[in-house]
N, C-alpha and C positions, 0 to 999 in steps of 0.2 A: 937584367929584365927590362929596365926602363930604356935601354938602347933599343931593344927588339920591339917594344911598344911604340917608341918614336919612329923607328923604321916603317913599322905597318901604318902608323898615321900618316906618315909622308907618301907612302905608296897609295893609300886611299885618296888623300887630298890632292895628289899630283897626278893620278892615273889618266891617261889620254882618253879614257872612256867615261860616261857618266855612271856613278855608282850611288847607290841609295840603300839604306836599311829602313825597313818599313815595319810597323806594328798595325796589324789589321788594316793594311792598305792605306795607312797614314804615314807620312815621311817622318822618321824620327831624326835622321841625319842624311846629308848628301854631300858629295864633293862638289867643287866649283864647276867642273865640266858638265855634271849632271844638271845644275841649276842654269848654266849658260846655254846648254841646248835648248832649254825652254824659255829663255829670255828673263830669267829671275836671278837673284842672288841666293846663295845657300840659306841665309837667315829668312828670306822670304818664303821659303818652302817648309821649314821645319815646323813640325806639328800640324801640317796641312794634308788633306786627303789627295790621293793620287788622281781622284776623278777630275781635278782642274786641268790635268794634262791630256784628257781624252777629248776627241771632237764632239761627243754627246754623252749625256748620262746614260742612254741606252747602250753605247758601246762600252762604257765603263762597267756596266752590270754584266753584259753579255760575254765580253772578254774575261771578266773576273770569274764567271761560271765555268767557262771553258779551261781557263787557267787552273782554278782550283781542282777540277776533276782530274786533270793531268798531274797536278803536284801531290795529289792524294795517292796516285799510283807510283810515281817516281820520284817525288821530292823536288822536281824541276819542272820549269816550263819556259818555252821560248817561242817567239814568233816574229814576223815583220808585219808592222801595222803603221797606219797613219796616226799621228799624235797631234796636239795643238800646242803652239806656242802662247806665251803671255799676250802677245798682240793680236790673237785669233788666228794667225795663219797657220796652215796645216803642212805637215812634212812626213816623210817616211822615216821610221826608226825601227831599228833592230833591238829587240827586248829579250834578255835572258834573265831568269830568276832562279833562287834556290831557296827552299824553305829551311829555316833553322829550327823549326818545330814540326817534325813530320805528323805528329797527332792532329795537329790543327795548323795547315800549311801557311795561312795567312797571318797567324799570331805574331810571327816574326820571319822576315825574309830579307835577302839580299838581292838587289836588282842591278843589272848592267844595261844602260841604254846607249845606242850609238845612232847619231844623226847619219842616215845614208842618203839623204835628199839629193846629194850631187851626182849619184849614179843612178838615180831612180826618177822617171818623169812623174809630175804630180798633175793630174788632169782633174777636173772638176767631177767628182763621183758622189752619188748618194750614199747614205749611211749603209744601206743594205749592199750596194756595190763595193764599198771599202771592206765590209765583212767577207763577201764572197772572195774579193781579191786576196785578202790576207790569207784565207784558207787555201786558195788555189796554190799560192806561192809555198804552201806548206806540203804540197802534192796531194791534197785531198781530192778525192772523187766527188762528183755531184751528189751522189748518194750520201756520203759522209757529210758533205756541207749541208745538205738538206736535214739530215738528223740533227746536226749541231745547231743549226739556226731555227729549227721547228718550222720548216717550209717544205714544200713539195720539190722533188727533183726536177720537176718541169720548170718551176719558178726559178731554181738555180740555173738551169739551161738558158733561161730568158735573160738573167743577169749576166751570164758569161757572154752571151751574144751581144749584149749592151757594152760590156767591157771591151770586146773585140772592136766594136764600132768606135767607141771613145779613145781607144789606144791606137787605132789605126792598124790593127793586126788582122790576119786572115784566119788564125786558129787559136786554140788555147796554148799550145806550145809557144808560139811567137808572143802571145800576150804574157804569159808567165815569164818568159825571157825578159821582155821589156820591163815588167813590173819588178823583176829581181836585179835589173840593172846588168843583165848579161848580154854579151853579143848576140844578135839575133841570127838565126839560122839563115845561112846563105849570104850573109853580108861580108864574110871574109875577115872578121875580126871582131 
């Protein structure tokens, strides 16, 4: 049994992706990759709230609400979003989580985070534009986004137009492709 536990510990510690175990959105333990993605050492994050890794307190709260609702239904949650490093810089991150306590999803969870900033452009976006961009890359409609963010569909459309302008794209499909780090339509690769 100790060999198996040692192998699992090594897999956790040496995984090529960031892994963390949380209790009520506070980091219980994380591997070196998780800490490095955010510019910390593992000991720096133990016992700390995940909120320090978000661009703003509002985004921490809002994404938490969306994630909690999804985890209550499925036990899992995943998205692609902008996060914040220790030095205050922002980057694109792929996030996947699984609850270990289905009745209270955030009581204990395992999270996997991957820095995808090399494949995704980072332009200066407002908090609301980041929220809309995150939901667009999940394939959400303007109506869905409006409901989730408690804003009007017309306001979502205005943010989508601003995203197209900032991303230098002509339409939502191109914008989502660029946000997702995918080859753009008609570029041949």
